N, C-alpha and C positions, 0 to 999 in steps of 0.2 A: 613680431617686430620686424620691419623690413631692414634690408642691408644698410641703407643710409642711416636709419635710426640707430642701429647697432654701432656704426662707425662714429656717429655723433656722440654716443655714450663713451666710446673708447677715447675720443678726442677730449672729452671733459675730464676723463681720468688722467690723461697725459698732462693737461694743463694744471690739474690739481697737484700732480707730482712735481711739475715745474715750480709751482708756488711754494711747495714744501722745500724744494732745493734752494730757492731764493732765501727762504726764512732761515735755513740752517747754515747758509754760507755767507750771510750778511747781505751782499748786493751783487750776486753773481750775474744777474741780468743787467742790473743798473750799470755795471762796469762796461757793458758793451752797448753804449748809447750812441755810437757812431752808426747812423742809419744806413750807411753804405755797406755795413758789415752784418752778416747774418751768422748766428751761432747755432750749432746743433746741440740743443738742450737734451734731447733723448734720441738715441739711435737703437733700433732693434733690427737685427738681421743685416742683409746686404743693401747698403745705401752708398751711393757714389755721387761725386760732384765733378764738374768740369768747369774751368775758369772761362771767362768771357771770350778770350781769344784762342781758346783751345779748339782744335779742329779734328784731331785724330783720336782713335780709340785709346791711344797711349796716354792721352791727356786726362782720362778719367781716373779718379783716385777714390779709394774707399775712405769713408769717414767714420769717426767714432765720436762719442759724447765729448763736447767741448771744442770740437774743430770749428773753424770759421771759414766762410767764403765771402767773396766780394760781390758787388753789383754785377748783374749780367750773367752770373754763373748758372749753369744748368744742373739740375738735381734729378737723380733717378733712384727709385726703390725697386728691389727685386721681389721675388715671390715671398709671401709671408713676412714682409719687412715693413717697418714703419719709421717715421722720423718726425720729430717736433723741432722746428727751427724758429728762431726769434731774432728780431733786430733790436731788442730791448724795449720795444713798445707794442709790437704786433707779432702775432704768431701764426704759423702755418703747420698743420698736421697732415702729413702725407701718408696715405694708405699704400698697400702693396701695389706693385706694378704701375707706379705713377711717374710721370715726367713733367717737369715744369722749368721755366726759365725765370730767374729773379729779375726785378726791374734793373734796367741799365741807367746810368747817370745821364741826365740831360735829354730825355726822350721827349722833346717838344713840350716840356713842362707837364707831361702826363706820366703818372706812375703806372706802369703796365707790368703785370705778371702774365706770362704766356703759359697756359696749362695745356699740354699736348695730349695727355692721356691720364687715366687713373682718377682717384678720388682725393680731394684736398678739403680739409675743414679750415676756413679762414676766420680769424679773430683779429679784426683790424680796428684801430681807433678812429673816432670821428671828431669833428671840431667840438661837439658838445661835451665829449669825454676828455679831450686833450687841449682845450682852448684853441689857440691858433698854431699849435706845434705842427711842423711839417713832417710828413712820412720820411723824408730824406734829410733835410738840413736841420730841422729842429728850430729854425729861426724865422722862416718865412711861412705865410699861410699855405696850407696844404693845397696842392693842385689836384686835379682829378685822379682818382685811383680806380684802375680798371683791371678786370680779369678778362683775358682774351682766349677763346677756345676756337677750334676749327670752324664752328658754325655761328658762334655768338660773341658779343662783346658785353661785358657786365660793368656798369657804373655803380660803384659801391656807395650806397647812402646809409648803410647800416653797419653792423659790427660782426655778426656771426652767421655764417652760411656754409653750406657744403656743395662742392661742384664735382660731378662725376663725368668724365669724358670717355666714351666708348668708341668703337670703330665707326658706328653709324648712329649713335644716340648720345645725347648729353642731358644731364639731369641737374637741376639746381633746387636746393631746399634751403629755406631761410628760417633760422631759429630766433633771430633778434634783428631789429632794424628793418631797412628797406633796401632792396637791390633792384636797380633798373637794368633790364636786359634788352639789348638790341639784336634782332634777328637779321643777320647779314643778307639773307635771301629776300626779305620783304622790307627791310629798314624800319620795321615796326618796333616801337619801344614799349615794353611792358614792365610795370613795377610789381615785384614779388614781395609779399609781406610774410611774417611768421605763420607757420603751419600751411604754407602753400608750396607746392612742388611744380616747377616748370620743366617740361620735357620737350626736347627738340630732336626730331628724327630726320635724317637726310631725306629731302624731297617733300617734307610736310611743314605745316605752320607750327609755331610754338603753341604748346598745349599747357594749360594751367589747371591744376587740380588742388582741392582742399583736402588736407589730411586731418582726420579727426579720430580720436581714440574711442572705440566702441566695444562693448561686449558682444562677442559672437554667440550664435546659438549653441546649445549643448551638443557636444560631439556624440553622435549616435553609437559609435563603436566604443570609445573610451569612457563615455558617460561623464565627461568633465567639461567645464566651461573654460575657454581660453580668451585672452585679450590680445588684440593686434591692431596695428595702424592700418587703416584702409583709406583708399582714395575715393573722393566724391567729386562730382563736377563742380566747377568754380561757382556756379549759380545755385548750388544745392541749398 
């Protein structure tokens, strides 16, 4: 199982824990339905946040379960740290060594999360799942929802996907719905569907692979069979 698949499994576990928390506390998440506000539902390890207008290292504050941050806040996770944050409708699960900026209010009608590094699993609602509810206001039809990374812009047409941003490489894996990716270098737009992985490396074009689960051949040393995710060309 590759690193992204392991992280996807971990994210599913965190979401399950969040649902249990909601069930046991009545409406813990429902009480935070102001979409300008994000709540830290689960915090593991060193997780910090900085408000929209914070500029110095002194503005960074450690967070714990239940803490809330506003629009435009920046979030960082340290080594071996994780966080699950929610605005009451949508959730983001941050892996270790991740940095992102939450959407700011009134960003030209476009909801934009800027992921600078690390791995984030996104579970965001769509019109089909939430009628015409807006990601921010709850009253107006939702505007475009995007994830922007150093190399790519992602228009969210689906609900569940994982984004990993490295120093020279970015990886997108979709588990549900459709994600449209624009390559800044070529302006080419590519739709990524479930079980596809899109990889962008500095100086190269966007590459799309299909991930299929297959049995590998018997290990000659251990004499056992193992199962793993492997990548195949898109037209395989």
